[in-house]
C-alpha positions in Angstrom: -15.9 -39.6 61.3 -13.6 -41.4 63.8 -10.2 -40.9 61.6 -11.2 -37.6 61.4 -10.7 -36.1 65.1 -8.4 -39.2 65.7 -6.1 -38.8 63.5 -3.4 -41.4 65.9 -6.0 -44.3 66.0 -5.9 -44.2 69.6 -9.7 -45.4 70.0 -10.2 -42.1 71.5 -10.7 -38.5 71.1 -9.6 -35.3 72.4 -11.7 -32.9 74.6 -9.8 -30.2 72.3 -10.0 -32.3 68.8 -13.6 -33.0 69.2 -14.6 -29.6 69.9 -13.0 -28.2 66.1 -14.6 -30.9 65.1 -18.3 -30.7 66.7 -18.6 -27.2 65.9 -19.4 -27.8 62.0 -21.9 -28.8 62.8 -23.4 -25.5 63.1 -25.0 -25.4 66.6 -24.5 -23.4 69.0 -21.4 -23.7 71.7 -23.9 -24.2 74.8 -25.6 -26.9 72.8 -21.9 -28.3 72.2 -21.1 -29.0 75.4 -24.1 -29.9 76.7 -23.5 -32.8 74.1 -19.7 -33.0 76.1 -20.8 -33.0 79.3 -23.2 -36.6 78.7 -21.1 -38.3 75.9 -17.8 -38.3 78.3 -19.4 -39.9 81.3 -16.7 -40.4 83.0 -15.4 -36.6 83.8 -12.2 -36.8 82.0 -12.1 -35.3 78.8 -11.6 -37.0 76.4 -13.6 -39.5 74.2 -13.6 -43.5 74.2 -15.1 -44.3 70.2 -18.2 -45.3 71.7 -18.9 -42.3 73.3 -17.8 -41.0 70.8 -20.7 -42.0 69.0 -22.7 -41.2 70.4 -22.1 -37.5 70.4 -22.3 -38.1 66.8 -25.8 -38.9 67.8 -26.9 -36.4 69.7 -25.3 -33.4 67.4 -28.0 -36.0 64.3 -31.0 -35.1 66.8 -30.3 -31.9 68.3 -30.0 -30.8 64.1 -32.8 -32.4 63.8 -34.7 -30.3 66.0 -34.6 -33.2 69.8 -33.5 -32.4 72.4 -29.8 -33.4 73.6 -30.8 -36.0 76.2 -30.2 -39.5 76.2 -33.7 -40.1 76.3 -33.5 -39.4 72.3 -31.0 -41.4 71.4 -32.5 -44.4 70.6 -35.0 -42.2 68.1 -34.6 -42.5 64.7 -32.7 -39.2 62.5 -31.0 -38.7 59.6 -26.7 -39.0 59.9 -25.1 -36.0 61.7 -24.1 -33.7 59.0 -20.6 -31.7 58.7 -19.4 -28.5 56.7 -16.6 -26.9 56.4 -14.2 -30.1 56.1 -11.4 -30.9 53.4 -13.1 -34.3 53.4 -15.6 -35.6 50.6 -17.3 -37.4 52.9 -18.3 -35.5 55.6 -20.2 -32.6 53.8 -24.4 -32.0 54.3 -26.6 -32.6 52.1 -26.7 -29.6 50.9 -23.4 -30.0 48.4 -23.9 -34.2 47.7 -25.7 -33.4 44.6 -22.1 -31.8 43.6 -19.9 -34.9 44.5 -18.0 -36.9 42.2 -19.8 -40.9 42.7 -16.9 -42.9 45.3 -17.6 -45.5 42.7 -14.7 -45.2 40.0 -16.3 -45.8 35.9 -14.1 -48.2 35.6 -14.7 -50.0 39.0 -18.2 -49.6 37.0 -17.8 -51.5 34.8 -16.9 -54.6 36.3 -20.2 -54.5 38.9 -21.8 -53.5 35.6 -21.0 -57.2 34.1 -21.5 -58.7 37.0 -24.7 -57.8 37.4 -25.8 -58.8 33.8 -24.3 -62.2 34.6 -27.2 -62.5 37.8 -29.6 -62.1 35.2 -31.6 -59.1 36.2 -35.2 -58.7 35.7 -36.7 -55.2 34.5 -32.8 -53.9 35.0 -33.5 -55.1 39.3 -31.9 -58.1 40.8 -33.7 -59.7 44.6 -31.9 -60.5 47.4 -32.1 -64.1 46.1 -30.0 -63.3 42.8 -27.7 -60.8 45.0 -26.9 -62.8 48.0 -25.0 -65.5 46.7 -22.4 -63.4 45.6 -22.5 -61.0 48.9 -21.9 -64.5 51.4 -19.2 -65.5 48.1 -16.9 -62.6 50.0 -16.8 -65.1 53.3 -16.9 -61.5 54.9 -19.5 -61.8 58.4 -22.9 -62.0 58.1 -23.1 -58.8 60.2 -21.7 -57.3 57.8 -23.7 -58.3 54.9 -26.8 -57.0 56.0 -25.2 -54.1 56.2 -23.6 -54.1 52.8 -26.6 -54.9 51.7 -29.5 -52.3 54.1 -27.1 -49.5 53.3 -26.9 -50.4 48.5 -30.6 -51.5 48.9 -31.2 -47.1 49.0 -35.4 -47.6 48.1 -35.9 -50.2 50.2 -37.3 -51.7 47.6 -35.9 -55.0 49.0 -34.2 -55.5 44.9 -31.0 -53.7 43.7 -30.8 -52.3 40.9 -27.2 -51.4 38.2 -26.6 -48.2 40.9 -27.1 -49.9 44.0 -25.6 -53.1 43.0 -22.2 -51.1 42.2 -22.0 -49.5 46.2 -23.2 -53.0 47.2 -19.6 -54.1 45.6 -17.7 -51.5 46.6 -18.7 -51.6 50.3 -17.8 -55.0 50.2 -14.5 -54.7 48.4 -13.6 -52.1 51.3 -14.2 -54.7 54.0 -12.3 -56.8 52.4 -9.5 -54.8 52.1 -10.1 -54.3 56.1 -11.6 -50.9 56.5 -14.7 -50.9 58.1 -18.7 -50.0 56.5 -20.5 -47.0 57.2 -23.4 -47.1 59.5 -24.9 -44.9 57.2 -23.7 -44.6 53.5 -21.8 -41.3 52.7 -22.6 -38.7 50.8 -19.7 -39.7 48.0 -20.5 -43.0 48.0 -24.6 -42.2 46.7 -25.6 -43.2 43.1 -26.1 -39.7 41.7 -29.2 -41.0 39.9 -30.2 -40.9 44.0 -29.6 -37.7 45.4 -32.4 -35.7 46.4 -31.2 -31.9 48.0 -30.8 -31.7 51.3 -31.0 -35.5 52.1 -28.7 -38.5 52.1 -30.1 -41.9 52.3 -29.9 -43.6 55.3 -29.9 -43.6 59.5 -27.2 -44.3 62.0 -27.6 -46.7 64.6 -26.7 -45.4 67.7 -23.6 -47.8 68.5 -22.1 -50.0 66.6 -22.4 -53.7 67.6 -20.0 -56.0 68.4 -20.5 -58.3 66.7 -19.4 -56.1 63.8 -16.0 -54.6 65.6 -14.7 -58.2 66.1 -12.3 -59.0 63.4 -13.2 -62.7 62.7 -10.9 -63.0 60.1 -7.1 -63.0 60.3 -6.3 -62.3 56.6 -7.7 -61.7 52.8 -10.0 -64.5 51.7 -10.8 -65.7 48.5 -13.7 -64.0 46.8 -14.2 -67.1 44.2 -16.5 -65.3 41.5 -16.4 -61.9 42.6 -12.1 -62.5 42.5 -12.0 -63.5 39.1 -14.3 -61.5 37.8 -13.2 -58.2 39.8 -9.6 -57.7 40.3 -9.2 -55.3 43.1 -8.3 -52.2 41.9 -6.4 -49.8 44.3 
């Protein structure tokens, strides 16, 4: 969400920019004002990255009927929903079933080839079989853990063909220095797993400092992944 309101990439959000964005949540001005006051802890009219995450979390609480208070921040809620925006990743859950899948057909074919090479059983790969492929990317373990959490959409500890494609897509995003999202964007949910009115996953309060640290300076070799699936832009 942050790039939508932080066009200059300064790591902070001005009140005017945030107001336009937060109005897309469908909440009343009164509720949004309360959310801003709680998030803007020092009253400067600017939110840093961490405060912006708090605001998003409070929007999600309000949309799910919870109190807009700091006490609600640790409660499990679905990601906040925003409408009337040009970004496919920000569309509300109701429209997600109409979104084109972010995984392109040509990439899906490459991911399927890797999937088949790992000897799936009944169309599923266990965590033990996927783990070496993920580790091969040389990405930090906390990033890979989040990739697994996001791609195991039905939470059965196994990845089917579509879930594996989501995992590979996220790995390549991370290798291109793109941040792995905290919750699975609507456009990344495989069409086979889309349900009306809901997007899987919940949004943790604040990303851990470890996941935001730059732990690799240059693009690492991807080993088996690179050999089988050249990066396509």
